[in-house]
Structure formats: structure tokens, C-alpha cells
N, C-alpha and C positions, 0 to 999 in steps of 0.2 A: 402263160401263153407260150406256145412253141414258136420256133422261128418260121414255121410254115404257115403261121397265121396270115390270112389274107384279109384285105379291107372290104370284103363282101360276104354276104350271107344269102344263100339260096332261099327263095320264098315259093309259095304255091304257084305264083304267076310271073316269076322273074327273079330279080336279085335286088338286094338292098345294099347300097354302096356307100362307104365312108370316104369323103373327099376333103382334102385341104386345098382351098382355092387362094391363089394369089391374083388379085385384080390388078389392072394396069401392069401386067407382067411382060409387056413388050411383044408378045405373040400368043396365039392360041395353041396350047399344047397340053397333052397328057404326058407327064414326065416320068414318074416312077412310083413305086410303092415304098413307103418309108415308115419305120416304127418311131412313134413320138415318145417323148420323155415319160408320158403316163402309161406307156405300154401298148397303146392302141395303134394298129396299122391303118394307114390312110393312103389313098391314091392321090398323089400330088398333081395339081393341074394349075395352069395359068391362063389368063385371058387378057386381051388388050383392053377390054371394056372397064370403065371405072366402077367402083363399088357404090354407085348412087342410083336410086330409083329402080333397083332391080336389074340394071344393065348387066352387071357381072354374072348374076345368077342366070339370066336368059342366055348369055353367051356360053356359060358352062353347060347348060342343058343341050344347046345346039352342038357343042364340041363333043360331049359324051355320045349323043345320038349318032353323029358322024363316025366317031371312033368305033362304036359298038355295032354299027350297021343297022340301026333301028330308026323309026320315025321319031321326030321330036315329040310328038304327042305321047309316045311311050315312055318318056323320061320326065320324071317330076321330082320337085324338091319337097321332101317331107319333113325336113328339120334343118335348123341353122340358117334361116333366111338372112339374118344380119350378122352371122358369125363367119369366121374363116373356115371352120370345120362344118361340113354339110352332110346331110343324109339324103341320098338320092335313090329313088325307086325307079328301076328299069323293068318295064314289062316286056315279056318275050320268052323265047325258049332258053331256059336257064343254062342248059349244057352249052349252047353256042355262045352265050354271053360270057360264061366262065372261061371257055376256051380262048376267046379273044382277050380277056383280062389276063389269063396265064401267059399269053404271048407278050403282053406289055410288061409283065413282071419279069419274064426271062430276059428282056432287053434292058431292064434297069439295073 
């Protein structure tokens, strides 16, 4: 993996995003891109909601929708419902979504 590896992959109808979530994180925020010990890059995010009954997952989907400028209905959890590492599908124009994510990466 090169250092330019990003935690997303463009799909036919949007992007697939790898996120590491910290529930009860004190605030709702998308923080930075980080490479984990296993070599995978993830987008680190935190939410105030607890990790019970899907509250943190729902808060994450809302946070990502707001951050990426898409409707909440366009953001869905496709893997990792009970894990800290999640796979998120974001439907929409991939070029615009990637441009927004690149700005987040530049700030981290």
C-alpha cells in the first residue's frame, strides 16, 4: 500500500468508505485519515451517542451525510454494525464526494 492510499473506493453509484468510529466521543466530528497497524487506511470519526441500540451508527450516518453534503438516505452502513471499524456506502456523484474527502484529508 502506498502512502496515498485513501479510506474510500469509488463505486458505480458513489463511494464505499472505511470508518473507525469512537462512540461517546464527546462531540460529533470527522477527524482525520489514519493508517492502522494492519495497513488499512480509515477515516476516523467520533460521535456523542453511545454504542447501544444502533445510536452511534445512526449518529455516524447523519454526521457523514452532513459532512459530505448528501441526504441521510444516501448514506448506509454495509458492514461492521457492531464493530468500531465500519463500511459505509455513500450514494451520489463520486467526484464531488471524493473532492470533499480530499479536503478532509488535507486538513488532517
